[in-house]
N, C-alpha and C positions, 0 to 999 in steps of 0.2 A: 338513267342515269346509262351509261355506254357498256355494253357488252364486252368489257378488257379487265383483265388480270389485275389487278392492283401492286400485286409482287413485282412480275417481269415484264406487263407490259403487251402479254400477248393478246391481236384479235384478230376478226373474222378476216375469212384469205378466200378471195375472188378464184372461182375455180369454174371447169366448166364439166357437167352432164354429158355425157358418150350414151344415145343410143344404140340399139341392138342395129338400125340401119347407118348407124355412126353419125346422127342430127346433133348439133351439138347448140345445149341451152344452159344461160350460167345460171349457176349457182353458187348461192354463200355458203364455207366451209367457217360455221360458228367455232367456238373454243370451248372447251367442255368446263365453262365455269362453277362452281360450287360457293354455296355461305359457308365458313367454316370459323370456329370459335377456337382464339389459340391462346394456350397458356402462357403469357411475357414475363417469367419471375423475375427481370429487372424492372418491371413497372407491378409487380407484383398482383397482375390481372386478365382480366379477358381479354383479348383483341380479337372482332370479329371486321373478317376480311372474308371479299370474294377474289379468290381465286381461282387458280386452273387447277387441274388435277395433277399435272407435272410439276405445280409449284408445289404442292401439298408433300410432294413425295422426296423432293427435294429439302422443305423444310423439315422434316423428319430424318434427312441424313445430316444436314447441317445443324439445323437449330434456329429457329425462328429469328432472333437477335441479330445471327451472322448473316441470315440473307438478306432479310431489311436494309444491312449494313450496306449488304453487294448491291443492293437494287436502290439504293437509296431514298429509303420511303422513312419517315422519322414515324415509326408505332407510339409516341403522346400525344400527338394529332390525330391519331384514328380512333 
C-alpha cells in the first residue's frame, strides 16, 4: 500500500538534507499517516481510514461525511 492519505491525497515530498558543511543529500519527507477509526453516522458503522494528521483535524472540524464528499471519497466502499 502506498503512503498516501486516503482523503486528502497527500504523499511524500522530495527534499534536500543540508549539512553544516552545506553538503546536500536527497531525503524523502514522508506524510504523518495514521490508521484511524471514524464513526460514520450515515452508514451507522465505523470506517477505518489511513489519513494524515492534518486530515484528522479537518474531520473533527467539518465532520467525516462532509470532508469525504468534498474529497470525492465514497465511504460506502471503504
